[in-house]
N, CA, C and O atoms as CSV, one atom per row, in Angstrom:
chain,resi,resn,atom,element,x,y,z
A,1,UNK,N,N,-97.349,174.494,148.818
A,1,UNK,CA,C,-98.079,173.499,149.589
A,1,UNK,C,C,-99.025,172.776,148.641
A,1,UNK,O,O,-99.751,173.408,147.874
A,2,UNK,N,N,-99.013,171.503,148.696
A,2,UNK,CA,C,-99.890,170.746,147.813
A,2,UNK,C,C,-101.315,170.768,148.340
A,2,UNK,O,O,-101.557,171.080,149.507
A,3,UNK,N,N,-102.245,170.436,147.473
A,3,UNK,CA,C,-103.650,170.435,147.849
A,3,UNK,C,C,-103.937,169.442,148.970
A,3,UNK,O,O,-104.850,169.657,149.767
A,4,UNK,N,N,-103.160,168.347,149.040
A,4,UNK,CA,C,-103.419,167.365,150.080
A,4,UNK,C,C,-103.070,167.886,151.469
A,4,UNK,O,O,-103.530,167.317,152.460
A,5,UNK,N,N,-102.269,168.953,151.578
A,5,UNK,CA,C,-101.921,169.544,152.861
A,5,UNK,C,C,-102.737,170.797,153.170
A,5,UNK,O,O,-102.539,171.419,154.213
A,6,UNK,N,N,-103.633,171.165,152.294
A,6,UNK,CA,C,-104.467,172.342,152.514
A,6,UNK,C,C,-105.509,172.041,153.581
A,6,UNK,O,O,-106.038,170.931,153.641
A,7,UNK,N,N,-105.806,173.032,154.427
A,7,UNK,CA,C,-106.859,172.806,155.418
A,7,UNK,C,C,-108.201,172.576,154.720
A,7,UNK,O,O,-108.400,172.997,153.581
A,8,UNK,N,N,-109.101,171.914,155.408
A,8,UNK,CA,C,-110.420,171.649,154.835
A,8,UNK,C,C,-111.234,172.917,154.660
A,8,UNK,O,O,-112.070,172.995,153.759
A,9,UNK,N,N,-111.003,173.916,155.509
A,9,UNK,CA,C,-111.782,175.139,155.425
A,9,UNK,C,C,-110.901,176.349,155.753
A,9,UNK,O,O,-110.174,176.351,156.747
A,10,UNK,N,N,-110.978,177.358,154.914
A,10,UNK,CA,C,-110.277,178.623,155.119
A,10,UNK,C,C,-111.253,179.736,154.808
A,10,UNK,O,O,-111.987,179.662,153.822
A,11,UNK,N,N,-111.270,180.760,155.629
A,11,UNK,CA,C,-112.107,181.932,155.356
A,11,UNK,C,C,-111.401,182.758,154.282
A,11,UNK,O,O,-110.814,183.801,154.569
A,12,UNK,N,N,-111.467,182.280,153.057
A,12,UNK,CA,C,-110.730,182.902,151.959
A,12,UNK,C,C,-111.278,184.285,151.624
A,12,UNK,O,O,-110.526,185.124,151.127
A,13,UNK,N,N,-112.545,184.553,151.873
A,13,UNK,CA,C,-113.128,185.861,151.560
A,13,UNK,C,C,-112.478,186.938,152.422
A,13,UNK,O,O,-112.044,187.969,151.907
A,14,UNK,N,N,-112.408,186.704,153.728
A,14,UNK,CA,C,-111.761,187.667,154.628
A,14,UNK,C,C,-110.272,187.770,154.319
A,14,UNK,O,O,-109.714,188.867,154.293
A,15,UNK,N,N,-109.631,186.627,154.083
A,15,UNK,CA,C,-108.200,186.627,153.771
A,15,UNK,C,C,-107.930,187.422,152.499
A,15,UNK,O,O,-106.994,188.220,152.460
A,16,UNK,N,N,-108.733,187.216,151.462
A,16,UNK,CA,C,-108.546,187.932,150.199
A,16,UNK,C,C,-108.807,189.420,150.371
A,16,UNK,O,O,-108.116,190.239,149.765
A,17,UNK,N,N,-109.797,189.787,151.191
A,17,UNK,CA,C,-110.108,191.196,151.424
A,17,UNK,C,C,-108.937,191.920,152.079
A,17,UNK,O,O,-108.717,193.103,151.820
A,18,UNK,N,N,-108.190,191.221,152.921
A,18,UNK,CA,C,-107.031,191.818,153.598
A,18,UNK,C,C,-105.768,191.771,152.733
A,18,UNK,O,O,-104.771,192.414,153.062
A,19,UNK,N,N,-105.804,191.028,151.649
A,19,UNK,CA,C,-104.623,190.791,150.812
A,19,UNK,C,C,-104.679,191.684,149.576
A,19,UNK,O,O,-104.946,191.208,148.473
A,20,UNK,N,N,-104.428,192.962,149.759
A,20,UNK,CA,C,-104.461,193.872,148.615
A,20,UNK,C,C,-103.041,194.193,148.154
A,20,UNK,O,O,-102.095,194.176,148.942
A,21,UNK,N,N,-102.917,194.483,146.879
A,21,UNK,CA,C,-101.617,194.863,146.335
A,21,UNK,C,C,-101.118,196.142,146.997
A,21,UNK,O,O,-99.923,196.281,147.258
A,22,UNK,N,N,-102.025,197.074,147.269
A,22,UNK,CA,C,-101.623,198.342,147.892
A,22,UNK,C,C,-101.037,198.115,149.286
A,22,UNK,O,O,-99.992,198.674,149.618
A,23,UNK,N,N,-101.706,197.297,150.102
A,23,UNK,CA,C,-101.195,197.066,151.459
A,23,UNK,C,C,-99.892,196.265,151.433
A,23,UNK,O,O,-98.991,196.535,152.227
A,24,UNK,N,N,-99.783,195.298,150.546
A,24,UNK,CA,C,-98.543,194.516,150.446
A,24,UNK,C,C,-97.394,195.373,149.928
A,24,UNK,O,O,-96.251,195.192,150.349
A,25,UNK,N,N,-97.683,196.301,149.023
A,25,UNK,CA,C,-96.644,197.177,148.501
A,25,UNK,C,C,-96.147,198.108,149.607
A,25,UNK,O,O,-94.945,198.350,149.719
A,26,UNK,N,N,-97.056,198.626,150.418
A,26,UNK,CA,C,-96.644,199.503,151.520
A,26,UNK,C,C,-95.820,198.747,152.550
A,26,UNK,O,O,-94.846,199.272,153.091
A,27,UNK,N,N,-96.215,197.523,152.812
A,27,UNK,CA,C,-95.435,196.689,153.734
A,27,UNK,C,C,-94.048,196.405,153.162
A,27,UNK,O,O,-93.051,196.451,153.883
A,28,UNK,N,N,-93.990,196.112,151.867
A,28,UNK,CA,C,-92.722,195.884,151.191
A,28,UNK,C,C,-91.848,197.129,151.280
A,28,UNK,O,O,-90.653,197.027,151.558
A,29,UNK,N,N,-92.430,198.299,151.048
A,29,UNK,CA,C,-91.687,199.562,151.118
A,29,UNK,C,C,-91.067,199.749,152.508
A,29,UNK,O,O,-89.892,200.096,152.627
A,30,UNK,N,N,-91.853,199.520,153.541
A,30,UNK,CA,C,-91.367,199.674,154.914
A,30,UNK,C,C,-90.224,198.715,155.209
A,30,UNK,O,O,-89.212,199.107,155.789
A,31,UNK,N,N,-90.383,197.472,154.814
A,31,UNK,CA,C,-89.358,196.468,155.097
A,31,UNK,C,C,-88.093,196.683,154.263
A,31,UNK,O,O,-86.991,196.427,154.749
A,32,UNK,N,N,-88.229,197.144,153.030
A,32,UNK,CA,C,-87.045,197.441,152.209
A,32,UNK,C,C,-86.264,198.594,152.848
A,32,UNK,O,O,-85.035,198.557,152.900
A,33,UNK,N,N,-86.974,199.612,153.332
A,33,UNK,CA,C,-86.312,200.733,154.021
A,33,UNK,C,C,-85.517,200.207,155.225
A,33,UNK,O,O,-84.389,200.638,155.461
A,34,UNK,N,N,-86.106,199.278,155.981
A,34,UNK,CA,C,-85.414,198.671,157.128
A,34,UNK,C,C,-84.209,197.851,156.671
A,34,UNK,O,O,-83.169,197.865,157.331
A,35,UNK,N,N,-84.334,197.134,155.546
A,35,UNK,CA,C,-83.201,196.369,154.998
A,35,UNK,C,C,-82.042,197.296,154.657
A,35,UNK,O,O,-80.885,196.962,154.909
A,36,UNK,N,N,-82.345,198.460,154.085
A,36,UNK,CA,C,-81.301,199.430,153.737
A,36,UNK,C,C,-80.592,199.898,155.005
A,36,UNK,O,O,-79.365,199.988,155.028
A,37,UNK,N,N,-81.340,200.193,156.041
A,37,UNK,CA,C,-80.731,200.622,157.304
A,37,UNK,C,C,-79.843,199.520,157.885
A,37,UNK,O,O,-78.745,199.795,158.370
A,38,UNK,N,N,-80.320,198.271,157.836
A,38,UNK,CA,C,-79.510,197.162,158.347
A,38,UNK,C,C,-78.234,196.986,157.532
A,38,UNK,O,O,-77.157,196.790,158.095
A,39,UNK,N,N,-78.355,197.056,156.208
A,39,UNK,CA,C,-77.166,196.873,155.357
A,39,UNK,C,C,-76.167,197.995,155.590
A,39,UNK,O,O,-74.963,197.743,155.645
A,40,UNK,N,N,-76.641,199.229,155.730
A,40,UNK,CA,C,-75.730,200.342,156.008
A,40,UNK,C,C,-75.088,200.214,157.389
A,40,UNK,O,O,-74.035,200.802,157.635
A,41,UNK,N,N,-75.707,199.455,158.288
A,41,UNK,CA,C,-75.180,199.268,159.635
A,41,UNK,C,C,-74.155,198.157,159.762
A,41,UNK,O,O,-73.587,197.968,160.838
A,42,UNK,N,N,-73.903,197.411,158.681
A,42,UNK,CA,C,-72.904,196.340,158.743
A,42,UNK,C,C,-71.506,196.954,158.751
A,42,UNK,O,O,-71.114,197.643,157.809
A,43,UNK,N,N,-70.769,196.699,159.812
A,43,UNK,CA,C,-69.444,197.308,159.937
A,43,UNK,C,C,-68.321,196.405,159.453
A,43,UNK,O,O,-67.183,196.853,159.314
A,44,UNK,N,N,-68.625,195.144,159.196
A,44,UNK,CA,C,-67.575,194.214,158.770
A,44,UNK,C,C,-67.406,194.168,157.253
A,44,UNK,O,O,-66.719,193.287,156.735
A,45,UNK,N,N,-68.020,195.101,156.543
A,45,UNK,CA,C,-67.907,195.152,155.084
A,45,UNK,C,C,-66.942,196.263,154.702
A,45,UNK,O,O,-67.075,197.397,155.161
A,46,UNK,N,N,-65.977,195.935,153.867
A,46,UNK,CA,C,-64.984,196.920,153.428
A,46,UNK,C,C,-65.178,197.310,151.973
A,46,UNK,O,O,-64.212,197.653,151.292
A,47,UNK,N,N,-66.418,197.263,151.482
A,47,UNK,CA,C,-66.670,197.544,150.083
A,47,UNK,C,C,-66.840,199.035,149.802
A,47,UNK,O,O,-66.843,199.442,148.640
A,48,UNK,N,N,-66.982,199.855,150.840
A,48,UNK,CA,C,-67.139,201.295,150.643
A,48,UNK,C,C,-68.498,201.693,150.094
A,48,UNK,O,O,-68.682,202.831,149.664
A,49,UNK,N,N,-69.448,200.775,150.104
A,49,UNK,CA,C,-70.762,201.062,149.558
A,49,UNK,C,C,-71.662,201.674,150.620
A,49,UNK,O,O,-71.586,201.328,151.799
A,50,UNK,N,N,-72.508,202.586,150.181
A,50,UNK,CA,C,-73.569,203.129,151.007
A,50,UNK,C,C,-74.852,202.957,150.199
A,50,UNK,O,O,-74.831,203.029,148.971
A,51,UNK,N,N,-75.957,202.733,150.883
A,51,UNK,CA,C,-77.220,202.508,150.199
A,51,UNK,C,C,-78.203,203.586,150.603
A,51,UNK,O,O,-78.289,203.978,151.767
A,52,UNK,N,N,-78.943,204.055,149.611
A,52,UNK,CA,C,-79.920,205.113,149.839
A,52,UNK,C,C,-81.290,204.647,149.391
A,52,UNK,O,O,-81.432,203.916,148.411
A,53,UNK,N,N,-82.298,205.087,150.135
A,53,UNK,CA,C,-83.687,204.753,149.856
A,53,UNK,C,C,-84.397,206.028,149.434
A,53,UNK,O,O,-84.332,207.037,150.135
A,54,UNK,N,N,-85.076,205.989,148.292
A,54,UNK,CA,C,-85.833,207.138,147.790
A,54,UNK,C,C,-87.228,206.657,147.420
A,54,UNK,O,O,-87.398,205.553,146.904
A,55,UNK,N,N,-88.236,207.505,147.691
A,55,UNK,CA,C,-89.603,207.112,147.359
A,55,UNK,C,C,-90.373,208.281,146.774
A,55,UNK,O,O,-90.116,209.448,147.069
A,56,UNK,N,N,-91.336,207.916,145.926
A,56,UNK,CA,C,-92.225,208.907,145.331
A,56,UNK,C,C,-93.482,208.185,144.841
A,56,UNK,O,O,-93.427,207.389,143.904
A,57,UNK,N,N,-94.607,208.473,145.485
A,57,UNK,CA,C,-95.875,207.872,145.080
A,57,UNK,C,C,-95.854,206.363,145.157
A,57,UNK,O,O,-95.472,205.796,146.180
A,58,UNK,N,N,-96.259,205.708,144.087
A,58,UNK,CA,C,-96.290,204.248,144.035
A,58,UNK,C,C,-94.971,203.663,143.541
A,58,UNK,O,O,-94.948,202.584,142.949
A,59,UNK,N,N,-93.879,204.374,143.785
A,59,UNK,CA,C,-92.556,203.893,143.399
A,59,UNK,C,C,-91.553,204.188,144.498
A,59,UNK,O,O,-91.679,205.173,145.226
A,60,UNK,N,N,-90.562,203.328,144.608
A,60,UNK,CA,C,-89.413,203.606,145.468
A,60,UNK,C,C,-88.214,202.881,144.891
A,60,UNK,O,O,-88.358,201.972,144.073
A,61,UNK,N,N,-87.032,203.288,145.321
A,61,UNK,CA,C,-85.824,202.658,144.811
A,61,UNK,C,C,-84.741,202.642,145.871
A,61,UNK,O,O,-84.728,203.451,146.799
A,62,UNK,N,N,-83.836,201.695,145.702
A,62,UNK,CA,C,-82.660,201.585,146.549
A,62,UNK,C,C,-81.458,201.693,145.631
A,62,UNK,O,O,-81.349,200.968,144.642
A,63,UNK,N,N,-80.556,202.606,145.970
A,63,UNK,CA,C,-79.371,202.780,145.138
A,63,UNK,C,C,-78.102,202.486,145.931
A,63,UNK,O,O,-78.024,202.727,147.136
A,64,UNK,N,N,-77.107,201.956,145.213
A,64,UNK,CA,C,-75.782,201.718,145.777
A,64,UNK,C,C,-74.918,202.908,145.383
A,64,UNK,O,O,-74.708,203.176,144.200
A,65,UNK,N,N,-74.429,203.605,146.375
A,65,UNK,CA,C,-73.623,204.800,146.140
A,65,UNK,C,C,-72.180,204.468,146.483
A,65,UNK,O,O,-71.889,203.903,147.538
A,66,UNK,N,N,-71.277,204.830,145.569
A,66,UNK,CA,C,-69.859,204.522,145.739
A,66,UNK,C,C,-69.064,205.818,145.717
A,66,UNK,O,O,-69.201,206.630,144.803
A,67,UNK,N,N,-68.243,205.997,146.721
A,67,UNK,CA,C,-67.336,207.145,146.746
A,67,UNK,C,C,-66.088,206.751,145.964
A,67,UNK,O,O,-65.516,205.683,146.183
A,68,UNK,N,N,-65.677,207.620,145.054
A,68,UNK,CA,C,-64.504,207.296,144.238
A,68,UNK,C,C,-63.474,208.420,144.337
A,68,UNK,O,O,-63.431,209.328,143.507
A,69,UNK,N,N,-62.660,208.329,145.361
A,69,UNK,CA,C,-61.587,209.304,145.540
A,69,UNK,C,C,-62.108,210.686,145.857
A,69,UNK,O,O,-62.895,210.872,146.784
A,70,UNK,N,N,-61.659,211.655,145.075
A,70,UNK,CA,C,-62.000,213.052,145.337
A,70,UNK,C,C,-63.275,213.504,144.649
A,70,UNK,O,O,-63.768,214.600,144.918
A,71,UNK,N,N,-63.814,212.679,143.768
A,71,UNK,CA,C,-65.032,213.069,143.069
A,71,UNK,C,C,-66.248,212.789,143.948
A,71,UNK,O,O,-66.168,212.064,144.939
A,72,UNK,N,N,-67.352,213.371,143.565
A,72,UNK,CA,C,-68.599,213.161,144.299
A,72,UNK,C,C,-69.018,211.701,144.195
A,72,UNK,O,O,-68.759,211.051,143.183
A,73,UNK,N,N,-69.659,211.186,145.231
A,73,UNK,CA,C,-70.151,209.805,145.163
A,73,UNK,C,C,-71.088,209.620,143.970
A,73,UNK,O,O,-71.833,210.527,143.599
A,74,UNK,N,N,-71.036,208.436,143.387
A,74,UNK,CA,C,-71.880,208.151,142.233
A,74,UNK,C,C,-72.754,206.932,142.502
A,74,UNK,O,O,-72.396,206.060,143.294
A,75,UNK,N,N,-73.898,206.882,141.835
A,75,UNK,CA,C,-74.780,205.732,141.930
A,75,UNK,C,C,-74.220,204.657,141.002
A,75,UNK,O,O,-74.141,204.852,139.789
A,76,UNK,N,N,-73.833,203.522,141.582
A,76,UNK,CA,C,-73.248,202.432,140.802
A,76,UNK,C,C,-74.307,201.459,140.300
A,76,UNK,O,O,-74.130,200.824,139.261
A,77,UNK,N,N,-75.409,201.343,141.037
A,77,UNK,CA,C,-76.490,200.425,140.662
A,77,UNK,C,C,-77.717,200.784,141.486
A,77,UNK,O,O,-77.618,201.432,142.528
A,78,UNK,N,N,-78.874,200.351,140.999
A,78,UNK,CA,C,-80.088,200.579,141.779
A,78,UNK,C,C,-81.131,199.540,141.440
A,78,UNK,O,O,-81.077,198.881,140.401
A,79,UNK,N,N,-82.091,199.413,142.356
A,79,UNK,CA,C,-83.251,198.549,142.146
A,79,UNK,C,C,-84.481,199.398,142.392
A,79,UNK,O,O,-84.627,200.018,143.445
A,80,UNK,N,N,-85.371,199.416,141.399
A,80,UNK,CA,C,-86.600,200.183,141.508
A,80,UNK,C,C,-87.795,199.275,141.710
A,80,UNK,O,O,-87.854,198.172,141.168
A,81,UNK,N,N,-88.751,199.752,142.498
A,81,UNK,CA,C,-89.987,199.042,142.795
A,81,UNK,C,C,-91.140,199.942,142.379
A,81,UNK,O,O,-91.192,201.101,142.790
A,82,UNK,N,N,-92.059,199.434,141.577
A,82,UNK,CA,C,-93.212,200.230,141.138
A,82,UNK,C,C,-94.461,199.366,141.174
A,82,UNK,O,O,-94.424,198.178,140.853
A,83,UNK,N,N,-95.566,199.981,141.568
A,83,UNK,CA,C,-96.833,199.255,141.598
A,83,UNK,C,C,-97.753,199.818,140.534
A,83,UNK,O,O,-97.904,201.033,140.404
A,84,UNK,N,N,-98.359,198.931,139.782
A,84,UNK,CA,C,-99.355,199.297,138.781
A,84,UNK,C,C,-100.523,198.343,138.956
A,84,UNK,O,O,-100.491,197.212,138.472
A,85,UNK,N,N,-101.548,198.802,139.646
A,85,UNK,CA,C,-102.687,197.931,139.926
A,85,UNK,C,C,-102.286,196.776,140.806
A,85,UNK,O,O,-101.750,196.985,141.895
A,86,UNK,N,N,-102.531,195.562,140.361
A,86,UNK,CA,C,-102.179,194.361,141.130
A,86,UNK,C,C,-100.731,193.933,140.937
A,86,UNK,O,O,-100.246,193.051,141.645
A,87,UNK,N,N,-100.044,194.544,139.993
A,87,UNK,CA,C,-98.686,194.119,139.670
A,87,UNK,C,C,-97.639,195.002,140.342
A,87,UNK,O,O,-97.793,196.220,140.438
A,88,UNK,N,N,-96.579,194.359,140.799
A,88,UNK,CA,C,-95.425,195.067,141.351
A,88,UNK,C,C,-94.224,194.709,140.496
A,88,UNK,O,O,-93.844,193.543,140.384
A,89,UNK,N,N,-93.638,195.724,139.899
A,89,UNK,CA,C,-92.482,195.518,139.031
A,89,UNK,C,C,-91.216,195.846,139.813
A,89,UNK,O,O,-91.135,196.879,140.478
A,90,UNK,N,N,-90.238,194.967,139.728
A,90,UNK,CA,C,-88.949,195.156,140.376
A,90,UNK,C,C,-87.903,195.062,139.285
A,90,UNK,O,O,-87.790,194.042,138.604
A,91,UNK,N,N,-87.133,196.137,139.121
A,91,UNK,CA,C,-86.168,196.171,138.020
A,91,UNK,C,C,-84.882,196.840,138.464
A,91,UNK,O,O,-84.896,197.874,139.132
A,92,UNK,N,N,-83.772,196.233,138.081
A,92,UNK,CA,C,-82.461,196.766,138.422
A,92,UNK,C,C,-81.839,197.525,137.268
A,92,UNK,O,O,-82.142,197.291,136.098
A,93,UNK,N,N,-80.960,198.437,137.635
A,93,UNK,CA,C,-80.100,199.113,136.668
A,93,UNK,C,C,-78.669,198.813,137.082
A,93,UNK,O,O,-78.273,199.074,138.218
A,94,UNK,N,N,-77.910,198.272,136.167
A,94,UNK,CA,C,-76.525,197.846,136.375
A,94,UNK,C,C,-76.418,196.561,137.193
A,94,UNK,O,O,-75.316,196.157,137.563
A,95,UNK,N,N,-77.538,195.922,137.477
A,95,UNK,CA,C,-77.562,194.579,138.066
A,95,UNK,C,C,-78.713,193.816,137.426
A,95,UNK,O,O,-79.662,194.409,136.912
A,96,UNK,N,N,-78.613,192.499,137.468
A,96,UNK,CA,C,-79.574,191.645,136.774
A,96,UNK,C,C,-80.745,191.284,137.682
A,96,UNK,O,O,-80.803,190.187,138.236
A,97,UNK,N,N,-81.673,192.220,137.823
A,97,UNK,CA,C,-82.896,192.004,138.596
A,97,UNK,C,C,-84.049,192.526,137.752
A,97,UNK,O,O,-84.063,193.695,137.369
A,98,UNK,N,N,-85.014,191.663,137.462
A,98,UNK,CA,C,-86.171,192.075,136.669
A,98,UNK,C,C,-87.271,191.028,136.829
A,98,UNK,O,O,-87.190,189.940,136.258
A,99,UNK,N,N,-88.295,191.364,137.605
A,99,UNK,CA,C,-89.423,190.452,137.752
A,99,UNK,C,C,-90.679,191.234,138.119
A,99,UNK,O,O,-90.618,192.380,138.565
A,100,UNK,N,N,-91.810,190.584,137.919
A,100,UNK,CA,C,-93.105,191.143,138.275
A,100,UNK,C,C,-93.774,190.188,139.248
A,100,UNK,O,O,-93.809,188.977,139.029
A,101,UNK,N,N,-94.305,190.750,140.324
A,101,UNK,CA,C,-94.999,189.954,141.335
A,101,UNK,C,C,-96.443,190.418,141.439
A,101,UNK,O,O,-96.744,191.599,141.263
A,102,UNK,N,N,-97.322,189.484,141.723
A,102,UNK,CA,C,-98.711,189.803,142.045
A,102,UNK,C,C,-98.992,189.177,143.400
A,102,UNK,O,O,-98.295,188.254,143.822
A,103,UNK,N,N,-100.018,189.681,144.084
A,103,UNK,CA,C,-100.352,189.123,145.389
A,103,UNK,C,C,-101.562,188.214,145.274
A,103,UNK,O,O,-102.465,188.441,144.469
A,104,UNK,N,N,-101.555,187.187,146.097
A,104,UNK,CA,C,-102.666,186.247,146.149
A,104,UNK,C,C,-102.698,185.614,147.525
A,104,UNK,O,O,-101.772,185.782,148.319
A,105,UNK,N,N,-103.745,184.903,147.797
A,105,UNK,CA,C,-103.881,184.160,149.045
A,105,UNK,C,C,-103.500,182.707,148.771
A,105,UNK,O,O,-103.984,182.093,147.820
A,106,UNK,N,N,-102.626,182.170,149.618
A,106,UNK,CA,C,-102.237,180.771,149.424
A,106,UNK,C,C,-103.307,179.836,150.000
A,106,UNK,O,O,-104.335,180.302,150.492
A,107,UNK,N,N,-103.073,178.542,149.941
A,107,UNK,CA,C,-104.084,177.564,150.355
A,107,UNK,C,C,-104.360,177.579,151.856
A,107,UNK,O,O,-105.341,176.989,152.310
A,108,UNK,N,N,-103.502,178.248,152.630
A,108,UNK,CA,C,-103.736,178.356,154.072
A,108,UNK,C,C,-104.355,179.694,154.455
A,108,UNK,O,O,-104.635,179.932,155.630
A,109,UNK,N,N,-104.575,180.583,153.460
A,109,UNK,CA,C,-105.184,181.878,153.731
A,109,UNK,C,C,-104.194,182.993,153.996
A,109,UNK,O,O,-104.590,184.076,154.426
A,110,UNK,N,N,-102.904,182.753,153.747
A,110,UNK,CA,C,-101.863,183.755,153.969
A,110,UNK,C,C,-101.600,184.507,152.669
A,110,UNK,O,O,-101.542,183.905,151.597
A,111,UNK,N,N,-101.443,185.813,152.770
A,111,UNK,CA,C,-101.159,186.646,151.604
A,111,UNK,C,C,-99.711,186.432,151.172
A,111,UNK,O,O,-98.796,186.539,151.989
A,112,UNK,N,N,-99.504,186.132,149.900
A,112,UNK,CA,C,-98.173,185.838,149.352
A,112,UNK,C,C,-97.976,186.560,148.024
A,112,UNK,O,O,-98.919,187.070,147.417
A,113,UNK,N,N,-96.721,186.583,147.598
A,113,UNK,CA,C,-96.363,187.116,146.289
A,113,UNK,C,C,-96.184,185.951,145.324
A,113,UNK,O,O,-95.663,184.899,145.693
A,114,UNK,N,N,-96.623,186.151,144.083
A,114,UNK,CA,C,-96.437,185.143,143.045
A,114,UNK,C,C,-95.588,185.756,141.941
A,114,UNK,O,O,-95.898,186.829,141.422
A,115,UNK,N,N,-94.506,185.054,141.591
A,115,UNK,CA,C,-93.643,185.437,140.469
A,115,UNK,C,C,-93.608,184.226,139.550
A,115,UNK,O,O,-93.165,183.147,139.944
A,116,UNK,N,N,-94.077,184.414,138.324
A,116,UNK,CA,C,-94.201,183.262,137.433
A,116,UNK,C,C,-95.219,182.309,138.022
A,116,UNK,O,O,-96.369,182.684,138.250
A,117,UNK,N,N,-94.799,181.069,138.270
A,117,UNK,CA,C,-95.693,180.085,138.874
A,117,UNK,C,C,-95.316,179.771,140.322
A,117,UNK,O,O,-95.912,178.892,140.944
A,118,UNK,N,N,-94.333,180.486,140.854
A,118,UNK,CA,C,-93.865,180.216,142.220
A,118,UNK,C,C,-94.422,181.239,143.204
A,118,UNK,O,O,-94.615,182.408,142.868
A,119,UNK,N,N,-94.674,180.778,144.415
A,119,UNK,CA,C,-95.214,181.617,145.468
A,119,UNK,C,C,-94.103,181.920,146.479
A,119,UNK,O,O,-93.341,181.032,146.862
A,120,UNK,N,N,-94.021,183.194,146.909
A,120,UNK,CA,C,-92.951,183.630,147.805
A,120,UNK,C,C,-93.502,184.443,148.959
A,120,UNK,O,O,-94.517,185.128,148.832
A,121,UNK,N,N,-92.810,184.355,150.097
A,121,UNK,CA,C,-93.124,185.231,151.215
A,121,UNK,C,C,-92.447,186.580,150.966
A,121,UNK,O,O,-91.617,186.720,150.067
A,122,UNK,N,N,-92.814,187.549,151.769
A,122,UNK,CA,C,-92.295,188.907,151.563
A,122,UNK,C,C,-90.772,188.997,151.675
A,122,UNK,O,O,-90.143,189.675,150.863
A,123,UNK,N,N,-90.162,188.325,152.666
A,123,UNK,CA,C,-88.715,188.427,152.814
A,123,UNK,C,C,-87.993,187.836,151.609
A,123,UNK,O,O,-86.911,188.297,151.246
A,124,UNK,N,N,-88.590,186.812,150.983
A,124,UNK,CA,C,-87.964,186.220,149.806
A,124,UNK,C,C,-87.972,187.200,148.632
A,124,UNK,O,O,-87.009,187.259,147.867
A,125,UNK,N,N,-89.044,187.962,148.489
A,125,UNK,CA,C,-89.114,188.973,147.432
A,125,UNK,C,C,-88.052,190.050,147.676
A,125,UNK,O,O,-87.389,190.501,146.742
A,126,UNK,N,N,-87.900,190.455,148.934
A,126,UNK,CA,C,-86.874,191.462,149.254
A,126,UNK,C,C,-85.482,190.929,148.948
A,126,UNK,O,O,-84.647,191.656,148.410
A,127,UNK,N,N,-85.226,189.686,149.280
A,127,UNK,CA,C,-83.923,189.090,148.971
A,127,UNK,C,C,-83.707,189.000,147.464
A,127,UNK,O,O,-82.630,189.335,146.971
A,128,UNK,N,N,-84.726,188.550,146.729
A,128,UNK,CA,C,-84.603,188.463,145.271
A,128,UNK,C,C,-84.281,189.830,144.673
A,128,UNK,O,O,-83.510,189.926,143.718
A,129,UNK,N,N,-84.864,190.874,145.228
A,129,UNK,CA,C,-84.678,192.217,144.697
A,129,UNK,C,C,-83.340,192.825,145.103
A,129,UNK,O,O,-82.714,193.514,144.297
A,130,UNK,N,N,-82.888,192.588,146.326
A,130,UNK,CA,C,-81.766,193.357,146.879
A,130,UNK,C,C,-80.460,192.594,147.064
A,130,UNK,O,O,-79.424,193.222,147.283
A,131,UNK,N,N,-80.467,191.278,146.986
A,131,UNK,CA,C,-79.259,190.509,147.283
A,131,UNK,C,C,-78.073,190.910,146.409
A,131,UNK,O,O,-76.977,191.133,146.925
A,132,UNK,N,N,-78.272,191.004,145.109
A,132,UNK,CA,C,-77.163,191.394,144.228
A,132,UNK,C,C,-76.698,192.813,144.517
A,132,UNK,O,O,-75.498,193.087,144.533
A,133,UNK,N,N,-77.636,193.705,144.742
A,133,UNK,CA,C,-77.294,195.101,145.019
A,133,UNK,C,C,-76.474,195.211,146.292
A,133,UNK,O,O,-75.499,195.963,146.332
A,134,UNK,N,N,-76.845,194.481,147.326
A,134,UNK,CA,C,-76.182,194.571,148.625
A,134,UNK,C,C,-74.873,193.799,148.709
A,134,UNK,O,O,-73.957,194.235,149.406
A,135,UNK,N,N,-74.755,192.654,148.014
A,135,UNK,CA,C,-73.657,191.748,148.316
A,135,UNK,C,C,-72.830,191.237,147.151
A,135,UNK,O,O,-71.737,190.721,147.383
A,136,UNK,N,N,-73.285,191.350,145.918
A,136,UNK,CA,C,-72.544,190.761,144.808
A,136,UNK,C,C,-71.210,191.458,144.586
A,136,UNK,O,O,-71.084,192.673,144.738
A,137,UNK,N,N,-70.232,190.661,144.228
A,137,UNK,CA,C,-68.937,191.210,143.855
A,137,UNK,C,C,-69.080,191.927,142.522
A,137,UNK,O,O,-69.854,191.500,141.664
A,138,UNK,N,N,-68.351,192.994,142.347
A,138,UNK,CA,C,-68.429,193.738,141.097
A,138,UNK,C,C,-67.080,193.735,140.401
A,138,UNK,O,O,-66.058,193.383,140.992
A,139,UNK,N,N,-67.094,194.129,139.145
A,139,UNK,CA,C,-65.865,194.239,138.372
A,139,UNK,C,C,-65.307,195.654,138.423
A,139,UNK,O,O,-64.312,195.960,137.767
A,140,UNK,N,N,-65.956,196.520,139.209
A,140,UNK,CA,C,-65.515,197.917,139.280
A,140,UNK,C,C,-64.164,197.986,139.972
A,140,UNK,O,O,-63.926,197.278,140.951
A,141,UNK,N,N,-63.301,198.818,139.478
A,141,UNK,CA,C,-62.036,199.077,140.172
A,141,UNK,C,C,-62.193,200.410,140.876
A,141,UNK,O,O,-62.347,201.459,140.252
A,142,UNK,N,N,-62.150,200.333,142.177
A,142,UNK,CA,C,-62.422,201.530,142.982
A,142,UNK,C,C,-61.149,202.085,143.567
A,142,UNK,O,O,-61.181,203.092,144.274
């Protein structure tokens, strides 16, 4: 939003007080867990993928598990989320996801994520982190 569309007055002090990295990370964790449940509930996908959510402290991850014949299922790829102070690191293994987000208040007083110089809502961060893991075609022969 450009400065010319910003409201004349915003209670930025209260907005900033409510916009903590810890609270946004917990909200992100909850919503990512829900995304995993929704993706596992899609019945029109014939990819044989299952997704698992694991958490520990200020970190959590989503892994793509693939069953390969008679052997035990294996983790084909994963995306990890970690918080260090104001920064949230999102990094993939076996997929191309790697970014750091910080939280800030936008010009309207809404808490948002910033990656580089761009501002994103929470669902956009979840999509950036999980889209390849959930939906990208792979070169694996299963």
